OpenMM code with the backbone's topology and positions (N, CA, C; nanometers):
from openmm import Vec3, app, unit

residues = "MET ASP ALA ALA PHE GLY ASP VAL ARG ARG PRO TYR HIS GLN LEU THR GLY ALA GLY ILE ALA PRO LEU PRO VAL GLN ARG PRO ILE PRO LEU ARG ILE GLY ALA ALA ALA ALA ARG GLY TYR ALA ARG ALA GLY ARG LEU ALA ASP GLY TRP PHE PRO MET VAL ALA PRO GLY PRO ALA LEU ASP GLU ALA ARG THR VAL ASP ASP HIS LEU SER VAL LEU GLU SER VAL ALA ALA GLY ALA GLY LEU ARG".split()
positions = [
    Vec3(-2.1202, -1.1123, 1.5970),
    Vec3(-2.0528, -1.1999, 1.5986),
    Vec3(-2.2061, -1.3464, 1.5581),
    Vec3(-2.2832, -1.2614, 1.5509),
    Vec3(-2.4401, -1.3714, 1.5212),
    Vec3(-2.3698, -1.4960, 1.4490),
    Vec3(-2.2571, -1.4657, 1.3500),
    Vec3(-2.2620, -1.5943, 1.2561),
    Vec3(-2.1597, -1.6859, 1.3290),
    Vec3(-2.0974, -1.7031, 1.4775),
    Vec3(-2.0093, -1.7498, 1.5355),
    Vec3(-2.0531, -1.9345, 1.5661),
    Vec3(-2.2224, -1.9172, 1.5694),
    Vec3(-2.2766, -2.0657, 1.5430),
    Vec3(-2.4134, -2.0250, 1.5161),
    Vec3(-2.4829, -2.0886, 1.4037),
    Vec3(-2.5913, -2.0993, 1.3876),
    Vec3(-2.6211, -2.0236, 1.2206),
    Vec3(-2.7360, -2.0376, 1.2194),
    Vec3(-2.7657, -2.0221, 1.1028),
    Vec3(-2.8263, -1.8240, 1.0763),
    Vec3(-2.7480, -1.7770, 0.9914),
    Vec3(-2.7642, -1.6007, 0.9474),
    Vec3(-2.8310, -1.5596, 0.7802),
    Vec3(-2.9012, -1.4810, 0.8048),
    Vec3(-2.9862, -1.4881, 0.6949),
    Vec3(-3.0217, -1.3310, 0.6629),
    Vec3(-2.9038, -1.2393, 0.5991),
    Vec3(-2.9092, -1.1424, 0.5677),
    Vec3(-2.9689, -1.0639, 0.4284),
    Vec3(-2.9692, -0.9891, 0.3722),
    Vec3(-3.0294, -0.9722, 0.2360),
    Vec3(-2.8765, -0.9551, 0.1189),
    Vec3(-2.7681, -0.9923, 0.1338),
    Vec3(-2.6743, -1.0439, 0.0504),
    Vec3(-2.6446, -1.1669, 0.0693),
    Vec3(-2.6427, -1.2389, 0.1779),
    Vec3(-2.5701, -1.3527, 0.1633),
    Vec3(-2.6865, -1.4217, 0.2663),
    Vec3(-2.6420, -1.5892, 0.2516),
    Vec3(-2.7490, -1.6664, 0.4003),
    Vec3(-2.5954, -1.7313, 0.3958),
    Vec3(-2.5691, -1.7787, 0.5632),
    Vec3(-2.4745, -1.8800, 0.6183),
    Vec3(-2.6015, -1.9943, 0.6922),
    Vec3(-2.5723, -2.0940, 0.7238),
    Vec3(-2.6494, -2.2138, 0.7432),
    Vec3(-2.5428, -2.3490, 0.7952),
    Vec3(-2.5519, -2.3709, 0.9205),
    Vec3(-2.4844, -2.4539, 1.0081),
    Vec3(-2.3283, -2.3474, 1.0098),
    Vec3(-2.3097, -2.2780, 1.0365),
    Vec3(-2.2129, -2.1560, 1.0211),
    Vec3(-2.0909, -2.2302, 1.2250),
    Vec3(-2.0222, -2.2150, 1.1940),
    Vec3(-1.9546, -2.2164, 1.3285),
    Vec3(-1.8284, -2.2620, 1.2956),
    Vec3(-1.7524, -2.2980, 1.4504),
    Vec3(-1.6030, -2.2738, 1.4295),
    Vec3(-1.5617, -2.3685, 1.5335),
    Vec3(-1.4702, -2.4797, 1.4399),
    Vec3(-1.4140, -2.5993, 1.4734),
    Vec3(-1.3157, -2.6347, 1.4494),
    Vec3(-1.2117, -2.7056, 1.5076),
    Vec3(-1.2246, -2.6894, 1.6321),
    Vec3(-1.2401, -2.5589, 1.6838),
    Vec3(-1.3039, -2.5659, 1.9002),
    Vec3(-1.2997, -2.4555, 1.9071),
    Vec3(-1.2010, -2.3618, 1.9636),
    Vec3(-1.1745, -2.2642, 1.9411),
    Vec3(-1.0631, -2.1912, 2.0378),
    Vec3(-1.0497, -2.1871, 2.1489),
    Vec3(-0.9505, -2.1981, 2.2142),
    Vec3(-0.8830, -2.2643, 2.3598),
    Vec3(-0.9672, -2.1059, 2.4125),
    Vec3(-0.9234, -1.9358, 2.3314),
    Vec3(-0.9596, -1.9027, 2.4403),
    Vec3(-1.1236, -1.8185, 2.4687),
    Vec3(-1.0793, -1.7485, 2.5404),
    Vec3(-1.2669, -1.7135, 2.5496),
    Vec3(-1.2381, -1.5482, 2.6429),
    Vec3(-1.2956, -1.4339, 2.5545),
    Vec3(-1.3431, -1.5226, 2.4516),
    Vec3(-1.2996, -1.4682, 2.3370),
    Vec3(-1.3664, -1.4945, 2.2376),
    Vec3(-1.2258, -1.5422, 2.0738),
    Vec3(-1.2717, -1.3903, 2.0851),
    Vec3(-1.0663, -1.3423, 2.0753),
    Vec3(-0.9915, -1.2554, 1.9988),
    Vec3(-1.0742, -1.1829, 1.8496),
    Vec3(-1.0751, -1.1232, 1.9024),
    Vec3(-1.1333, -0.9929, 1.7300),
    Vec3(-1.0329, -0.9086, 1.6371),
    Vec3(-0.9986, -0.9093, 1.5322),
    Vec3(-0.8961, -0.8360, 1.4609),
    Vec3(-0.9574, -0.8114, 1.3820),
    Vec3(-0.8742, -0.7148, 1.2814),
    Vec3(-0.9821, -0.6057, 1.2428),
    Vec3(-0.8121, -0.5780, 1.1548),
    Vec3(-0.8477, -0.5754, 0.9968),
    Vec3(-0.7492, -0.5581, 0.9400),
    Vec3(-0.7813, -0.3747, 0.8305),
    Vec3(-0.6951, -0.3083, 0.8482),
    Vec3(-0.7205, -0.1802, 0.7917),
    Vec3(-0.5994, -0.1419, 0.7063),
    Vec3(-0.6267, -0.0523, 0.6015),
    Vec3(-0.5284, 0.0435, 0.6370),
    Vec3(-0.5702, 0.1721, 0.5581),
    Vec3(-0.5960, 0.2865, 0.6214),
    Vec3(-0.6882, 0.3988, 0.6006),
    Vec3(-0.7069, 0.4083, 0.7716),
    Vec3(-0.7357, 0.5689, 0.8046),
    Vec3(-0.7199, 0.6480, 0.8960),
    Vec3(-0.8878, 0.5684, 1.0008),
    Vec3(-0.9791, 0.5309, 0.8698),
    Vec3(-1.1262, 0.5344, 0.9499),
    Vec3(-1.0710, 0.3996, 1.0325),
    Vec3(-0.9907, 0.2927, 0.9347),
    Vec3(-1.0100, 0.1513, 0.9818),
    Vec3(-0.9187, 0.1154, 1.0849),
    Vec3(-0.8678, 0.2002, 1.0949),
    Vec3(-0.7344, 0.1882, 1.2371),
    Vec3(-0.8060, 0.2555, 1.3688),
    Vec3(-0.8977, 0.3691, 1.3232),
    Vec3(-1.0388, 0.4231, 1.4476),
    Vec3(-1.0662, 0.3308, 1.4859),
    Vec3(-1.1559, 0.2006, 1.3281),
    Vec3(-1.2341, 0.0639, 1.4119),
    Vec3(-1.1932, 0.0064, 1.4874),
    Vec3(-1.0510, -0.0136, 1.4321),
    Vec3(-0.9556, -0.1475, 1.5419),
    Vec3(-0.9658, -0.1147, 1.6461),
    Vec3(-0.9464, 0.0256, 1.6246),
    Vec3(-0.8824, 0.0477, 1.8114),
    Vec3(-1.0289, 0.0965, 1.9281),
    Vec3(-1.1386, 0.1262, 1.8199),
    Vec3(-1.2793, 0.1541, 1.9382),
    Vec3(-1.3171, 0.0094, 1.9548),
    Vec3(-1.3327, -0.1187, 1.8607),
    Vec3(-1.3712, -0.2030, 1.8992),
    Vec3(-1.2985, -0.3814, 1.8795),
    Vec3(-1.1644, -0.3934, 1.7995),
    Vec3(-1.0922, -0.4923, 1.8357),
    Vec3(-0.9789, -0.4838, 1.9390),
    Vec3(-0.9316, -0.6703, 1.9679),
    Vec3(-0.8330, -0.6752, 2.0141),
    Vec3(-0.7058, -0.6441, 1.9806),
    Vec3(-0.7197, -0.6746, 1.8266),
    Vec3(-0.6138, -0.6203, 1.7629),
    Vec3(-0.6302, -0.6083, 1.5740),
    Vec3(-0.4870, -0.5316, 1.5700),
    Vec3(-0.5103, -0.4592, 1.4242),
    Vec3(-0.4229, -0.6024, 1.3548),
    Vec3(-0.4131, -0.5743, 1.2082),
    Vec3(-0.3297, -0.6600, 1.0947),
    Vec3(-0.3547, -0.5564, 1.0162),
    Vec3(-0.2219, -0.4919, 0.9457),
    Vec3(-0.2296, -0.4328, 0.8384),
    Vec3(-0.2882, -0.5009, 0.7004),
    Vec3(-0.3825, -0.4066, 0.5914),
    Vec3(-0.4337, -0.5118, 0.4937),
    Vec3(-0.3207, -0.3740, 0.3754),
    Vec3(-0.2021, -0.4571, 0.3755),
    Vec3(-0.1145, -0.4435, 0.2933),
    Vec3(-0.0617, -0.5407, 0.2309),
    Vec3(-0.0034, -0.5341, 0.0834),
    Vec3(0.0760, -0.6633, 0.0067),
    Vec3(0.2015, -0.6887, 0.0888),
    Vec3(0.1762, -0.7434, 0.0174),
    Vec3(0.3902, -0.7720, 0.0557),
    Vec3(0.4774, -0.7047, -0.0476),
    Vec3(0.5431, -0.6836, 0.0595),
    Vec3(0.6742, -0.6296, 0.0104),
    Vec3(0.7119, -0.4962, 0.0670),
    Vec3(0.7640, -0.3566, -0.0391),
    Vec3(0.7975, -0.2493, 0.0704),
    Vec3(0.7393, -0.2194, 0.1280),
    Vec3(0.5588, -0.2022, 0.0651),
    Vec3(0.4773, -0.1363, 0.1330),
    Vec3(0.4760, -0.1870, 0.2850),
    Vec3(0.4755, -0.3077, 0.3337),
    Vec3(0.4910, -0.4018, 0.4290),
    Vec3(0.5123, -0.3549, 0.5394),
    Vec3(0.6622, -0.3302, 0.4870),
    Vec3(0.7375, -0.3183, 0.6236),
    Vec3(0.7382, -0.2300, 0.6258),
    Vec3(0.7241, -0.1129, 0.5553),
    Vec3(0.6140, 0.0587, 0.6045),
    Vec3(0.5607, 0.0715, 0.7137),
    Vec3(0.4535, -0.0026, 0.6202),
    Vec3(0.3313, -0.0207, 0.7509),
    Vec3(0.4062, -0.0641, 0.9047),
    Vec3(0.4852, -0.1437, 0.9217),
    Vec3(0.5766, -0.2070, 0.9874),
    Vec3(0.6115, -0.1441, 1.0944),
    Vec3(0.6911, -0.0210, 1.0517),
    Vec3(0.7252, 0.0947, 1.1094),
    Vec3(0.6539, 0.2507, 1.1748),
    Vec3(0.5887, 0.2375, 1.0433),
    Vec3(0.4995, 0.4260, 1.0299),
    Vec3(0.4290, 0.3961, 1.1703),
    Vec3(0.5141, 0.5136, 1.2950),
    Vec3(0.3725, 0.4785, 1.3955),
    Vec3(0.2663, 0.5383, 1.3949),
    Vec3(0.1915, 0.6209, 1.2818),
    Vec3(0.0922, 0.6538, 1.2426),
    Vec3(-0.0151, 0.5979, 1.2678),
    Vec3(0.0049, 0.4851, 1.2463),
    Vec3(-0.1061, 0.4042, 1.2382),
    Vec3(-0.1282, 0.3708, 1.4005),
    Vec3(-0.0612, 0.3157, 1.4689),
    Vec3(-0.0371, 0.3042, 1.6337),
    Vec3(-0.0693, 0.3896, 1.7309),
    Vec3(-0.0262, 0.5133, 1.6260),
    Vec3(-0.1084, 0.6085, 1.7605),
    Vec3(-0.2415, 0.6337, 1.7599),
    Vec3(-0.2694, 0.6185, 1.6037),
    Vec3(-0.4388, 0.6709, 1.6225),
    Vec3(-0.4813, 0.4978, 1.6839),
    Vec3(-0.4565, 0.3914, 1.6372),
    Vec3(-0.5183, 0.3039, 1.6821),
    Vec3(-0.4886, 0.2919, 1.8959),
    Vec3(-0.4055, 0.3464, 1.9339),
    Vec3(-0.4430, 0.3433, 2.0887),
    Vec3(-0.4792, 0.5265, 2.1465),
    Vec3(-0.4804, 0.5756, 2.0727),
    Vec3(-0.6042, 0.7253, 2.1348),
    Vec3(-0.7162, 0.6708, 2.0883),
    Vec3(-0.7709, 0.6320, 1.9787),
    Vec3(-0.8913, 0.5956, 1.9736),
    Vec3(-0.9328, 0.4814, 2.1169),
    Vec3(-0.8615, 0.3870, 2.1127),
    Vec3(-0.9023, 0.2411, 2.2778),
    Vec3(-0.8681, 0.3461, 2.3796),
    Vec3(-0.8326, 0.4241, 2.3555),
    Vec3(-0.7656, 0.4652, 2.5035),
    Vec3(-0.8384, 0.5587, 2.5634),
    Vec3(-0.9604, 0.6290, 2.4368),
    Vec3(-1.0948, 0.7427, 2.4621),
    Vec3(-1.1887, 0.6143, 2.4337),
    Vec3(-1.1630, 0.5275, 2.3394),
    Vec3(-1.3365, 0.3788, 2.4501),
    Vec3(-1.2687, 0.3643, 2.5192),
    Vec3(-1.1651, 0.3293, 2.6060),
    Vec3(-1.1640, 0.2490, 2.7228),
    Vec3(-1.0743, 0.1649, 2.7311),
    Vec3(-1.0471, 0.1198, 2.6333),
    Vec3(-1.0243, 0.0150, 2.6081),
    Vec3(-0.8699, -0.0272, 2.6188),
    Vec3(-0.7855, 0.0190, 2.6635),
    Vec3(-0.6313, 0.0563, 2.6848),
    Vec3(-0.5875, 0.1489, 2.7804),
] * unit.nanometer
topology = app.Topology()
chain = topology.addChain("A")
for resn in residues:
    res = topology.addResidue(resn, chain)
    for name in ("N", "CA", "C"):
        topology.addAtom(name, app.Element.getBySymbol(name[0]), res)
């Protein structure tokens, strides 16, 4: 989150005066990660405070909301990382 406030310079992008306004009330600011594959679910479970499906609206989104495979991966990785 070094881009939350200030300047960031990387090989492929540059942010000047980056910030969040208005500032969120909740501290620390929660990190949500979108994922649509097992590696992404594992990353979200290991690092994030929440997950949202990276699925287009329609039948695939409805399926993503009901499939327990996604949640079981997230929960097991989070538990292994001591987060849940």
